[in-house]
TILOMI-123392 format. One record per atom (N, C-alpha, C): x, y, z; residue in one letter. Coordinates in steps of 0.1 Angstrom, whole numbers, plus 2048, in hexadecimal, padded with zeros to 3 digits. Last residue first. Layout:
BEGIN
[atom [X; Y; Z]; A];
...
***
This chain:
BEGIN
[atom [82C; 3F9; A8D]; X];
[atom [82D; 3F4; A7F]; X];
[atom [82B; 3E6; A80]; X];
[atom [818; 412; A9B]; X];
[atom [822; 409; A9E]; X];
[atom [821; 402; A91]; X];
[atom [81F; 438; A9B]; X];
[atom [819; 42A; A97]; X];
[atom [823; 41E; A95]; X];
[atom [824; 44C; AB6]; X];
[atom [82C; 442; AAE]; X];
[atom [822; 43A; AA9]; X];
[atom [817; 46C; ABD]; X];
[atom [814; 45C; ABE]; X];
[atom [81A; 455; AB1]; X];
[atom [81E; 486; ACE]; X];
[atom [81A; 481; ABF]; X];
[atom [81E; 473; AC1]; X];
[atom [806; 49B; AE1]; X];
[atom [80F; 497; ADE]; X];
[atom [811; 48D; ACF]; X];
[atom [7F8; 4B8; AED]; X];
[atom [7F9; 4AC; AE6]; X];
[atom [805; 4A7; AE3]; X];
[atom [7E3; 4C9; B06]; X];
[atom [7F4; 4C1; B06]; X];
[atom [7EF; 4B7; AF9]; X];
[atom [7D3; 4E4; B14]; X];
[atom [7D3; 4D6; B0C]; X];
[atom [7E1; 4D5; B07]; X];
[atom [7C4; 4F4; B30]; X];
[atom [7D0; 4F0; B27]; X];
[atom [7D2; 4E4; B1F]; X];
[atom [7B3; 510; B39]; X];
[atom [7B1; 504; B31]; X];
[atom [7BF; 4FE; B2E]; X];
[atom [7A2; 51E; B54]; X];
[atom [7B0; 51D; B4D]; X];
[atom [7B1; 512; B48]; X];
[atom [785; 533; B5D]; X];
[atom [78E; 525; B5E]; X];
[atom [798; 529; B54]; X];
[atom [76D; 543; B73]; X];
[atom [774; 543; B66]; X];
[atom [77E; 532; B69]; X];
[atom [74D; 549; B7C]; X];
[atom [75B; 542; B7E]; X];
[atom [762; 543; B72]; X];
[atom [73B; 564; B91]; X];
[atom [73F; 55F; B81]; X];
[atom [74F; 559; B82]; X];
[atom [726; 560; BAA]; X];
[atom [733; 55D; BA4]; X];
[atom [735; 559; B98]; X];
[atom [711; 577; BBA]; X];
[atom [713; 56F; BAE]; X];
[atom [723; 56E; BAE]; X];
[atom [704; 577; BD9]; X];
[atom [710; 57B; BD4]; X];
[atom [70E; 570; BC8]; X];
[atom [6E9; 591; BE0]; X];
[atom [6EE; 584; BE0]; X];
[atom [6F7; 582; BD6]; X];
[atom [6E0; 5A9; BF7]; X];
[atom [6E8; 5A5; BED]; X];
[atom [6EB; 596; BEB]; X];
[atom [6C6; 5BC; C08]; X];
[atom [6CF; 5AF; C07]; X];
[atom [6D6; 5AF; BFC]; X];
[atom [6B1; 5CD; C0A]; X];
[atom [6BF; 5D1; C09]; X];
[atom [6C7; 5C7; C07]; X];
[atom [697; 5C0; C0A]; X];
[atom [69E; 5C1; C13]; X];
[atom [6AC; 5C9; C16]; X];
[atom [6A2; 5A6; BEF]; X];
[atom [697; 5AE; BF5]; X];
[atom [6A0; 5B3; C02]; X];
[atom [6BD; 5AE; BDA]; X];
[atom [6B1; 5A5; BDF]; X];
[atom [6A8; 5AF; BE7]; X];
[atom [6D9; 5AE; BC0]; X];
[atom [6CF; 5B7; BCC]; X];
[atom [6C5; 5AF; BCD]; X];
[atom [6F3; 59D; BBD]; X];
[atom [6E6; 5A0; BB8]; X];
[atom [6DF; 5A7; BC4]; X];
[atom [716; 5A4; BB4]; X];
[atom [70C; 5A1; BBE]; X];
[atom [6FD; 5A6; BB8]; X];
[atom [733; 58F; BAE]; X];
[atom [72A; 59C; BA9]; X];
[atom [720; 599; BB1]; X];
[atom [756; 585; BA6]; X];
[atom [74A; 588; BAF]; X];
[atom [740; 595; BAF]; X];
[atom [767; 571; B92]; X];
[atom [75E; 57F; B95]; X];
[atom [753; 57F; B9D]; X];
[atom [783; 55D; B9C]; X];
[atom [772; 55F; B9C]; X];
[atom [76C; 56A; B9C]; X];
[atom [79E; 54E; B87]; X];
[atom [796; 55A; B91]; X];
[atom [785; 55A; B90]; X];
[atom [79B; 52D; B7D]; X];
[atom [79E; 539; B7D]; X];
[atom [798; 543; B89]; X];
[atom [7A2; 50D; B83]; X];
[atom [79A; 517; B86]; X];
[atom [7A0; 525; B84]; X];
[atom [7AA; 4F7; B67]; X];
[atom [7AE; 4FE; B72]; X];
[atom [7A4; 50B; B75]; X];
[atom [7A7; 4DB; B55]; X];
[atom [7A1; 4E7; B54]; X];
[atom [7A5; 4EA; B62]; X];
[atom [7BF; 4C9; B3E]; X];
[atom [7BC; 4CF; B4A]; X];
[atom [7B5; 4DB; B49]; X];
[atom [7CC; 4AF; B2B]; X];
[atom [7C0; 4B8; B2A]; X];
[atom [7C1; 4BB; B39]; X];
[atom [7E3; 49E; B17]; X];
[atom [7E0; 4A3; B24]; X];
[atom [7D5; 4AD; B24]; X];
[atom [7E3; 491; AFE]; X];
[atom [7E9; 48A; B09]; X];
[atom [7E6; 490; B15]; X];
[atom [7D4; 48B; AE5]; X];
[atom [7D1; 491; AED]; X];
[atom [7DA; 48D; AFB]; X];
[atom [7EC; 483; AC9]; X];
[atom [7E0; 47C; AD2]; X];
[atom [7E1; 487; ADD]; X];
[atom [7F0; 484; AA5]; X];
[atom [7F1; 488; AB0]; X];
[atom [7E8; 486; ABA]; X];
[atom [7F2; 47E; A8B]; X];
[atom [7FD; 476; A90]; X];
[atom [7FC; 47C; A9F]; X];
[atom [7DD; 48C; A7E]; X];
[atom [7DC; 47F; A81]; X];
[atom [7E3; 478; A89]; X];
[atom [7EA; 4A8; A80]; X];
[atom [7E1; 4A6; A85]; X];
[atom [7DD; 49A; A88]; X];
[atom [80F; 4A4; A75]; X];
[atom [7FF; 4A5; A71]; X];
[atom [7F8; 49F; A7A]; X];
[atom [82A; 4B9; A7C]; X];
[atom [821; 4AC; A7C]; X];
[atom [811; 4AE; A7C]; X];
[atom [839; 4CD; A80]; X];
[atom [837; 4CB; A71]; X];
[atom [82E; 4BC; A70]; X];
[atom [845; 4D9; A92]; X];
[atom [84C; 4CD; A93]; X];
[atom [845; 4C5; A82]; X];
[atom [839; 4F3; A98]; X];
[atom [847; 4ED; A9F]; X];
[atom [84C; 4E3; A99]; X];
[atom [821; 4F3; A8A]; X];
[atom [82C; 4FA; A85]; X];
[atom [837; 4F9; A8D]; X];
[atom [812; 4D9; A96]; X];
[atom [81A; 4DC; A88]; X];
[atom [822; 4E6; A85]; X];
[atom [814; 4E3; AAE]; X];
[atom [81A; 4D7; AAA]; X];
[atom [81E; 4D7; A9D]; X];
[atom [801; 4F9; AAB]; X];
[atom [80F; 4FB; AB3]; X];
[atom [817; 4ED; AAF]; X];
[atom [7E9; 4EC; AA3]; X];
[atom [7F1; 4F9; A9A]; X];
[atom [801; 4F7; A9C]; X];
[atom [7E3; 4DE; AB5]; X];
[atom [7E7; 4D7; AAC]; X];
[atom [7EF; 4DF; AA4]; X];
[atom [7DB; 4F4; AC8]; X];
[atom [7E6; 4EA; ACC]; X];
[atom [7EC; 4E1; ABF]; X];
[atom [7C6; 4FE; ABB]; X];
[atom [7D0; 506; ABE]; X];
[atom [7DE; 4FB; ABF]; X];
[atom [7B5; 4EB; ABD]; X];
[atom [7B9; 4ED; AAF]; X];
[atom [7C4; 4F7; AB0]; X];
[atom [7B1; 4E9; AD9]; X];
[atom [7B6; 4DF; AD3]; X];
[atom [7BA; 4E0; AC6]; X];
[atom [7A3; 501; ADB]; X];
[atom [7B0; 4FE; AE1]; X];
[atom [7B8; 4F3; ADB]; X];
[atom [78A; 4FD; ACE]; X];
[atom [795; 508; AC9]; X];
[atom [7A1; 506; ACE]; X];
[atom [77E; 4E8; ADD]; X];
[atom [782; 4E4; AD0]; X];
[atom [78C; 4F0; ACA]; X];
[atom [77B; 4F8; AF6]; X];
[atom [788; 4EB; AF5]; X];
[atom [78C; 4E7; AE7]; X];
[atom [76B; 507; AEF]; X];
[atom [776; 50D; AF0]; X];
[atom [780; 501; AF2]; X];
[atom [751; 4F6; AE5]; X];
[atom [759; 4FF; ADD]; X];
[atom [767; 504; AE1]; X];
[atom [750; 4E7; AFE]; X];
[atom [755; 4E2; AF1]; X];
[atom [75D; 4EA; AEB]; X];
[atom [743; 4FE; B0C]; X];
[atom [750; 4F9; B12]; X];
[atom [758; 4F1; B06]; X];
[atom [72B; 4FC; B03]; X];
[atom [731; 509; AFF]; X];
[atom [73F; 506; B06]; X];
[atom [71C; 4DE; AF9]; X];
[atom [722; 4E5; B04]; X];
[atom [729; 4F3; AFF]; X];
[atom [716; 4C5; AE7]; X];
[atom [70F; 4D1; AE8]; X];
[atom [710; 4DC; AF2]; X];
[atom [72D; 4B7; AD3]; X];
[atom [728; 4BA; ADF]; X];
[atom [722; 4C5; AE0]; X];
[atom [737; 4B5; AB6]; X];
[atom [72B; 4B1; ABE]; X];
[atom [724; 4B2; ACA]; X];
[atom [753; 4BE; AB9]; X];
[atom [74B; 4C1; AAF]; X];
[atom [738; 4C0; AB5]; X];
[atom [75E; 4A8; AD0]; X];
[atom [75B; 4B6; AD1]; X];
[atom [754; 4C0; AC8]; X];
[atom [75E; 493; ABA]; X];
[atom [757; 493; AC9]; X];
[atom [757; 4A0; AC8]; X];
[atom [772; 49D; AA9]; X];
[atom [766; 498; AA7]; X];
[atom [75A; 498; AB2]; X];
[atom [787; 4A2; ABA]; X];
[atom [781; 4AF; AB3]; X];
[atom [773; 4A9; AAC]; X];
[atom [790; 489; AC3]; X];
[atom [78B; 491; ACA]; X];
[atom [785; 49E; AC6]; X];
[atom [796; 47C; AA8]; X];
[atom [78B; 478; AB0]; X];
[atom [785; 481; AB8]; X];
[atom [7AD; 48C; A9F]; X];
[atom [7A0; 48B; A97]; X];
[atom [795; 489; A9E]; X];
[atom [7BF; 482; AB8]; X];
[atom [7BA; 493; AB4]; X];
[atom [7AB; 493; AAC]; X];
[atom [7B9; 469; ACD]; X];
[atom [7BE; 472; AC1]; X];
[atom [7B7; 47D; ABD]; X];
[atom [7B3; 46D; AF1]; X];
[atom [7AE; 46A; AE4]; X];
[atom [7B8; 470; AD7]; X];
[atom [7B8; 475; B09]; X];
[atom [7C0; 469; B05]; X];
[atom [7BA; 464; AF9]; X];
[atom [79A; 48A; B11]; X];
[atom [7A9; 483; B16]; X];
[atom [7AE; 473; B12]; X];
[atom [784; 48A; B09]; X];
[atom [78C; 48C; AFF]; X];
[atom [79B; 486; B04]; X];
[atom [772; 48C; B1F]; X];
[atom [76E; 484; B15]; X];
[atom [775; 482; B0C]; X];
[atom [77D; 4A0; B33]; X];
[atom [77C; 492; B32]; X];
[atom [77C; 487; B2A]; X];
[atom [774; 4B6; B27]; X];
[atom [781; 4B0; B23]; X];
[atom [785; 4A4; B26]; X];
[atom [759; 4BA; B2E]; X];
[atom [75C; 4B9; B1F]; X];
[atom [76B; 4B2; B1D]; X];
[atom [759; 4BC; B47]; X];
[atom [752; 4B2; B45]; X];
[atom [754; 4B1; B36]; X];
[atom [76E; 4D0; B4C]; X];
[atom [770; 4C4; B50]; X];
[atom [766; 4B9; B49]; X];
[atom [75D; 4E7; B48]; X];
[atom [766; 4E4; B3D]; X];
[atom [76F; 4D5; B40]; X];
[atom [74E; 4E8; B63]; X];
[atom [743; 4E9; B51]; X];
[atom [74F; 4E4; B47]; X];
[atom [760; 4ED; B70]; X];
[atom [75B; 4E1; B73]; X];
[atom [74F; 4DD; B65]; X];
[atom [76A; 505; B6C]; X];
[atom [774; 4F9; B6A]; X];
[atom [76D; 4EF; B68]; X];
[atom [752; 51C; B5C]; X];
[atom [758; 515; B69]; X];
[atom [761; 508; B63]; X];
[atom [75B; 537; B48]; X];
[atom [751; 528; B49]; X];
[atom [757; 523; B55]; X];
[atom [76A; 547; B36]; X];
[atom [760; 54C; B41]; X];
[atom [755; 544; B3E]; X];
[atom [78B; 546; B3E]; X];
[atom [781; 53F; B30]; X];
[atom [773; 543; B3D]; X];
[atom [7A7; 54E; B40]; X];
[atom [79A; 553; B46]; X];
[atom [790; 550; B3A]; X];
[atom [7BA; 53C; B2A]; X];
[atom [7BB; 541; B35]; X];
[atom [7AB; 54A; B34]; X];
[atom [7C7; 522; B16]; X];
[atom [7C0; 52E; B16]; X];
[atom [7BA; 534; B24]; X];
[atom [7E3; 513; B04]; X];
[atom [7DD; 515; B16]; X];
[atom [7D3; 522; B11]; X];
[atom [7F4; 4F5; AFC]; X];
[atom [7EE; 503; AF6]; X];
[atom [7E2; 504; B06]; X];
[atom [811; 4E3; AF2]; X];
[atom [807; 4E6; AFC]; X];
[atom [801; 4F5; AF8]; X];
[atom [81F; 4C6; AE9]; X];
[atom [820; 4D3; AE7]; X];
[atom [812; 4D8; AEE]; X];
[atom [83E; 4AE; AE8]; X];
[atom [82E; 4AF; AEE]; X];
[atom [82E; 4BF; AEC]; X];
[atom [84B; 491; ADE]; X];
[atom [847; 49F; ADC]; X];
[atom [83A; 4A2; AE0]; X];
***
């Protein structure tokens, strides 16, 4: 049983998101939330919010407690790039690329071994 949560058009680059999601991939949900809580990045708060949504989806669908869930798959893909211009000397323009990204968090139920 797997549940996913998606967020699109996040105003940060996918590279900065990947720095955060690589730390929580494959971990149990309480451990992942604890790691994200103490990370100093903006992307950590975005991923934490999305992970909480995935856990809420799992508890709504199957009534599963977050202690029995594990982060099975996390991806950060590039979204559209907003192109802006900055005026420079002698009539020139420099490009400003405002990157966006799409985040997908997938959690699954872990069966405890007895």
